[in-house]
C-alpha positions in Angstrom: -8.6 -14.7 -17.7 -11.2 -12.0 -17.9 -9.9 -8.8 -19.6 -11.8 -5.7 -20.5 -10.9 -3.3 -23.3 -8.0 -1.0 -22.6 -7.0 -2.6 -19.2 -3.7 -3.8 -18.4 -3.8 -6.4 -15.6 -0.7 -7.3 -13.5 -1.3 -10.0 -10.7 0.5 -12.6 -8.8 0.0 -15.0 -6.0 1.6 -17.8 -4.2 -0.5 -20.3 -2.6 0.1 -24.1 -1.4 3.6 -24.0 -2.9 2.3 -23.1 -6.2 2.3 -19.6 -8.2 0.1 -18.0 -10.5 0.4 -14.7 -12.6 -0.5 -12.4 -15.2 2.2 -10.0 -16.4 3.8 -10.7 -13.0 7.1 -9.1 -14.0 5.6 -6.0 -15.6 5.9 -2.5 -14.0 2.7 -1.0 -12.5 2.2 2.2 -10.5 1.6 1.4 -6.9 -0.4 4.7 -6.1 -1.2 4.4 -2.3 0.2 0.7 -2.0 3.4 2.7 -1.9 2.6 3.5 1.7 3.1 -0.1 2.8 6.8 -0.1 1.8 7.1 3.2 3.3 5.6 1.9 6.5 8.2 -1.0 6.6 11.0 1.7 6.1 9.4 3.9 9.1 9.4 0.6 11.2 13.0 0.2 10.6 13.8 4.1 11.1 12.1 4.1 14.2 13.6 1.0 15.6 17.2 1.8 14.5 16.8 5.3 16.3 15.2 3.9 19.4 12.0 6.2 18.7 8.8 5.0 20.5 5.6 4.7 18.4 4.0 7.2 21.0 6.7 9.8 20.2 4.8 13.0 19.1 5.7 15.4 16.2 4.1 18.8 15.8 2.3 19.4 12.5 1.2 22.8 11.3 -2.1 22.8 9.2 -0.7 25.4 7.0 2.1 23.4 5.9 -0.1 20.6 4.5 -1.8 20.2 1.0 -5.4 21.4 1.6 -6.8 19.9 -1.7 -5.9 16.2 -1.3 -7.2 13.2 0.2 -6.5 13.8 4.1 -8.9 13.1 6.7 -6.4 14.3 9.3 -7.1 17.8 8.1 -10.6 17.8 9.9 -8.9 17.1 13.2 -7.3 20.2 13.9 -7.3 24.1 13.1 -3.8 25.5 13.7 -1.3 22.9 14.7 -1.6 19.9 16.8 0.7 16.8 17.9 0.5 13.5 16.2 2.1 10.3 17.5 4.1 8.3 14.9 1.3 5.5 15.6 -1.4 7.9 14.6 0.5 9.0 11.5 0.9 5.4 10.5 -2.7 4.5 11.0 -3.8 7.5 8.9 -1.3 6.6 6.3 -2.2 2.9 6.1 -5.7 2.8 7.0 -7.2 5.9 5.5 -4.5 6.5 2.9 -4.0 10.0 4.2 -1.6 11.7 1.7 -0.6 14.4 4.1 0.4 11.8 7.0 2.3 9.8 4.3 4.3 13.0 3.5 4.9 13.8 7.1 6.5 10.4 7.5 8.6 11.0 4.5 9.7 14.5 6.2 10.3 13.1 9.6 12.0 9.6 8.9 13.5 10.0 5.2 12.3 10.9 1.8 11.5 8.5 -1.3 15.2 7.9 -2.0 15.7 6.6 1.6 12.6 4.4 1.5 13.8 3.0 -1.8 17.3 2.3 -0.6 16.1 0.4 2.3 13.4 -1.8 0.3 16.1 -2.5 -2.2 18.7 -3.3 0.4 16.7 -6.0 2.0 16.3 -7.6 -1.6 13.4 -6.0 -3.6 14.9 -4.5 -6.7 11.8 -4.2 -8.6 10.1 -1.9 -6.3 10.8 1.7 -6.9 9.8 4.7 -4.9 10.7 8.1 -6.3 8.0 10.6 -5.5 6.1 12.2 -2.5 2.2 12.6 -2.6 2.9 16.4 -2.7 4.9 15.8 -6.0 2.4 13.5 -7.5 -0.5 15.9 -6.5 1.2 18.8 -8.6 1.8 16.2 -11.6 -0.3 13.1 -11.4 1.9 11.4 -14.1 4.6 11.3 -11.8 2.9 8.5 -10.1 4.3 6.2 -12.7 7.8 6.6 -11.1 6.5 4.8 -7.9 6.3 1.4 -9.5 6.8 -2.3 -8.8 6.1 -5.6 -10.3 3.5 -7.8 -8.9 6.0 -10.5 -8.2 8.2 -8.2 -6.3 5.2 -7.0 -4.2 4.1 -10.6 -3.4 7.7 -11.3 -2.3 7.8 -8.2 -0.1 4.5 -9.4 1.4 6.3 -12.8 2.1 8.9 -11.0 3.9 6.6 -9.1 5.8 4.7 -12.4 7.0 8.0 -14.0 8.1 9.2 -10.6 9.9 6.0 -9.1 11.2 6.7 -10.1 14.9 10.3 -8.9 15.1 9.6 -5.6 16.7 6.8 -3.3 18.0 6.4 -1.1 15.0 6.2 -4.2 12.4 3.7 -5.8 14.7 1.8 -2.5 14.7 1.8 -2.2 11.0 0.7 -5.7 10.8 -2.4 -5.0 13.0 -3.2 -1.6 11.1 -3.3 -3.6 7.7 -5.3 -6.6 9.2 -7.9 -4.1 10.6 -8.2 -2.0 7.3 -11.7 -1.4 6.2 -11.1 0.4 2.9 -11.2 -1.5 -0.4 -14.1 -3.8 0.8 -14.9 -4.4 -3.0 -11.4 -5.5 -3.9 -9.4 -8.4 -2.4 -11.7 -8.9 0.5 -14.7 -9.7 -1.9 -12.6 -12.3 -3.4 -12.0 -14.4 -0.2 -14.2 -16.6 2.0 -16.0 -15.3 4.9 -13.9 -17.3 7.2 -10.7 -15.9 5.9 -8.9 -12.7 7.0 -6.6 -10.4 4.9 -3.8 -8.0 5.8 -3.8 -5.5 2.9 -3.2 -2.0 1.5 -5.3 -0.5 -1.4 -4.2 2.0 -4.1 -6.1 4.2 -6.4 -5.1 6.5 -9.2 -5.8 10.0 -10.3 -9.5 10.4 -11.8 -9.9 10.2 -15.7 -12.7 11.8 -17.7 -14.6 8.6 -17.7 -15.0 9.1 -13.9 -13.0 6.0 -13.2 -9.3 6.2 -11.7 -6.4 5.9 -13.9 -5.6 2.6 -12.1 -6.5 0.5 -9.0 -4.7 -2.0 -7.1 -4.8 -4.1 -3.8 -2.0 -6.1 -2.2 -2.1 -8.3 0.8 -1.9 -11.6 2.5 -4.9 -14.1 2.7 -5.0 -15.9 5.9 -7.4 -18.9 5.8 -9.0 -20.4 8.8 -6.6 -23.2 8.8 -3.8 -21.0 9.0 -2.6 -21.0 5.4 -1.5 -17.8 4.0 -1.4 -16.7 0.4 0.4 -13.4 -0.5 -1.4 -11.7 -3.5 -0.9 -8.5 -5.6 -3.4 -7.2 -8.2 -2.8 -4.1 -10.3 -5.0 -2.9 -13.1 -4.5 0.3 -15.1 -7.5 1.9 -16.9 -10.0 -0.3 -15.0 -13.5 -0.9 -16.5 -15.1 -1.0 -12.8 -13.9 -0.7 -9.3 -14.9 -4.4 -8.6 -12.2 -5.7 -11.2 -9.6 -6.4 -8.6 -12.0 -9.0 -7.0 -12.8 -10.6 -10.5 -9.1 -11.0 -11.2 -8.3 -12.2 -7.7 -11.1 -14.8 -7.8 -10.0 -16.2 -10.9 -6.5 -16.2 -10.1 -7.0 -18.0 -6.6 -9.0 -20.6 -8.5 -6.3 -21.5 -10.9 
C-alpha cells in the first residue's frame, strides 16, 4: 500500500464476499462525513414525528455563522424559509455547515444523533460536536470519529434500508447525485459505475493542505454489485490520495 510520510490511512471495503482494510478498527475524525449519519437520524426523526420533507422552518441570517463554508448564506439577506429537503440537500451535497447545525437545532443535537446511530448497532461511530463548536475550536473535530469498518457497516445498513421511507430514499438520491469530491472515490471507479457518497475535509494546515480528508460511499457497478467503502487520511500529502488508496484497496 502506498503510504506518504506523516500520513495515517484508514480504509475498509467489502466486495464480493471479501473484505480488505488498513487500520480498519482505528479511530479517524469524520469531518463532514458526520453529515451522513446525521442525515440518517434526521430521516428517523421526521418519520417518527410525521413531519414531511417539504415542511418549512424559518432561518434568520444573523443567527448563522458568517465565516464558515455555507453556500446558503448567499441565498437570502434577512430571513427566509427552508424546507427540510433543502436543508438536507445543502448539508449532504454542498457540505453547508450552517444547514448541518440548523438540522441539529431543529431535530436533535449531536447526542441524539449518536444515540440513534448506536441504538441501530454502530458503537464505533461517535458524534459529539456541532459545526459551530468545531469552528470555534478545530481540534474538537477529533471528537466526531468513527472506525472505517464501522462506517462501512453503516453504509451496508443504508443500502439495505434506503427504500424504507421517503426521507431515506431522498437521502440516497442526494448522495447518488453528489458532485463534490470528484478526485476522491469517484476517481477510483469505472466510468460505467455509480457511487452514493459523502466527502469530508479537515481544517487547513500551514502547508495549505487540510488536516485530513475522507470519502465514504457505496460503489454500484453496472451489473448491480455494490461495494461499501470508506477511506480516511490524516495529514494527506495531496488531495488525490483517497483515489490512490481506494484504487489499490479495490484491486486487492
